[in-house]
N, C-alpha and C positions, 0 to 999 in steps of 0.2 A: 883793795882787791887788785890783783895783778892783771896785766893785759891778757895773759893766757887764760886766767880764770874767767875773765869777762867774755872772752871768745867762746869758751866751753859753755858758759851759762846761756849765751845767746843761741848757740847751736841746739842746746837742750830745749830751750823755749820754742825754737822753730820746729823741732821734732814733735813736741806736744801739740802745737797749733796745727801742724799739717795732719797729724794723726786724728785730732778732733774733727777737723774739717772732713777728712776722708770718711770717718765714722758716720757723721751726720749726713753727708752727701750720698752715702751708699746704704743707708738703713733700708730695710725691707718695708713692705706695706704694713698698715696698721692692723690688718687682719691676718689670721693664722693660715699657713699653707704648708703643704708637703710636696716633695718632688716625687712624682709617680714613675712607674717603670718606663713609660715612653719618653721620659725626660721633661715632660711638662710640669708646671706647677699646678697644684689642685687645691682649691679652697672648698671646704664642706662645712655646712652648718645644719643642725636639725633641732627644732623645738617641737612643742606639742601641736603647733599649728602651721608650721612651714618648714620647707627644706631648701637648701641652696647647694648647688654643685657647679663649680666653675673650673674649666681647664684653660690655661693660658700659658704663654711662652716662658720658659725658664731662662732661655738664652736666645739672643738674636744674632743674625749674621754680622751685625755691626761690631761684635766682639773681635772679629778678625779684620773686617773691612774698614772700620772707623776708629778702632782703638778703645781703650777702657773707658775713656771719658764719654764717647758716643754710646757705648753699651750702657753705662750708668744712667745717662739721660733717657735712653730708650726704655729701660726698665721702669723708671719713674713714670713715664707717660703710660706705659702698659698698666702699672699699678693703679694709676689715677682712673683709667677706664674701668677697671674692675671695681674699684671702690665706689665710683659714681653709680654703677648699676646696682651694687649691693644696697647703697643708701636709698636709691629710688624705690627699689623693691620693698625694703623694710618700711619706708614711709607709707607706701600704698597698703601694704599688708596690715600695719598697725592701725591705719585709718579705717580699714574695712572690718576689723575684728571686733565687732560688737558682741555682746553676750549671746545674742541670738545666732550670730554667724558662727561663733565658737561652738555652740551646741549643734548646729547643722554639720559642721566639719567633723566633730566628734562622733555624731550619730551615723554619718555616712562613711566614716573612716577615711576622710580626705584631708589633704593638707595643701596649702598654697605652695607654689614652687617657683624657683628661679634656676634655670639651667643655661649655661653659656659654654659654647665650644668656639673654636676659631679655625681659620684657614690662613696660612701665610702666602705672601706673594713677594716677588723680587724683580727688580730691574736694575739697570746700570747705576742709577743715581738714587734709588729709593728702596726701602724695605716697608712692606705694607702688611697689615693684618685686618681681616674681616671677622668680626665677632658675631656669631649667630646667637641671638638671645630669645629664649622662650620664657615667658612670664605668665603665671596663672595666679590671679588674686581674686578669684571668685566671680568674675564677670560672666557675660553670656557665653564667652569662649576665651581661650587663652590668647595671648598676644605674641606674635612673632615679629621681630624687627632686627635691624642691623646697627652695628656701631663699627666704624672703621678707624684705623690709625695709620697714617702715612708718615714715614720718617725719612729725612734726608740722611746722608752718610755721616753727619755729625750728631744724629740722634734727635734732631729738632722736628717737631710736628709740622706738617704741611697742610694747608687748605687747598681746595681745588684751584682757587684763583692764583695761588703761588706758582702754578705750572704755566701760566699764560702771560703774554706780553701786556695785555690790558683787559678792561672789563667787558670788551665786546665778545669775549668767549661765551658768555652766558646764552646769548641768542643762538649761537651755533650748537651748543650742547643741548639746549632745550629742543631745537628742531630735530636733532638726531634722536634724542630720547623719546620724543613724542612719536616719531615714525616707528621706532623699534617696539615700544610698548604697545602701540596700536596693532602691529603685526602679531605680537605674542598673544594679545587678548583675542584677536580674530582666530588664531589657530586653536586657542583653548575653547572658545565659546561661540564661534561663528561671527560672520560679518556684522550682524546686527548689534553684537555686544560692543563693538568699537564706538558706537554712539554714546555709550555710557561712561566713557573716560572722564575723569575729573580733571578739567583743564588746569585748574589752579595747582594741582599736584605736579604738573610738568611745566609750569611757567618758568620764565627765565629769571629765577631767583636762586641765590646761593644755597639756601637751606634745602631746596628740593633735590640737590645733587651733592650734598655734603658727605654722603656715605659712598666713598669711592676708594679704589686702590689702583696702583700702577703695576700692571702685570706684564712684565717683559716688554712687548711691543704694543700694548694697548692700555687704555683706561677702562676699568669696569666700574659701573655705577649701580648701586643696589637700591631698588625702590620697594619699600615694605608694603604689606597689605594696607588698604584704606587710602594710601596717599594718592594713587592714580585711578583706582577702580574699587569696586566693592570687595569686602573681605574675602568672599568666596572665590574671587578671581586669583587670589594669592599674591605673591611677590613677583617682581620683574628684575631682570638683569640687563643693563644696557652695556654693550661692548663697542668701544670706539678705537679703531686702530690709530696709532699715533701719526701714521703717514697721512691719514685723511684730514688731520687738523694741524699738520706740520707748520703751516703758514702763520698760526697764531700762538704756537708754543714757544716758550723760552728756549734759547739755544741749548741749555743744559739738558733739556728733556727730549729734544728731537731725535 
């Protein structure tokens, strides 16, 4: 084999390897979807006993702000959120679908359902998504809850703690959240209702505040029904201006 032939062979091999890597790195989710008129991706399923309808982003601002690598990583994270909710719903649905329950659903012309929409948020250093999830699997009432995804400009997911200098932030966040949730509950149900707050749901623990987004000049934290108060009280949204916690934020967030 001549030196020129060897070089050509090596170049062809590199092309094949790079092409293979790009294909596997950018494969879509394992579930089927279509791109609808609004530009979102949409996943729909229907069986005799349940329906699924999910709208989620087909493209993020990172396509222009962070480059194709950041966009690819972002889409993988979004797909993972969607897949996680589909799997959780199907597991619950299948577990509840006894023959008696199937007969009830058929007789009442009902179906279990999973519906997910989303809202985008953006700031200088982050792109965030809040997914609104509605799930009905035959319980006393449907469940409404949140799932959020915060991405840096490289498309990497961020936890709330990643925004702060050290772990002391949890006490500050918990104090602010408790005050705002108490005020919201009082406005909805009167001063006496504030005594029914579930303290554990607003304690200084990461999992209590994991559903957050960075929205321009503030952090928004979403508290689902049941976490801090009775289901009838609904959900709560805590808003914390970055300037109010500037002293404990990382320099890139301030």
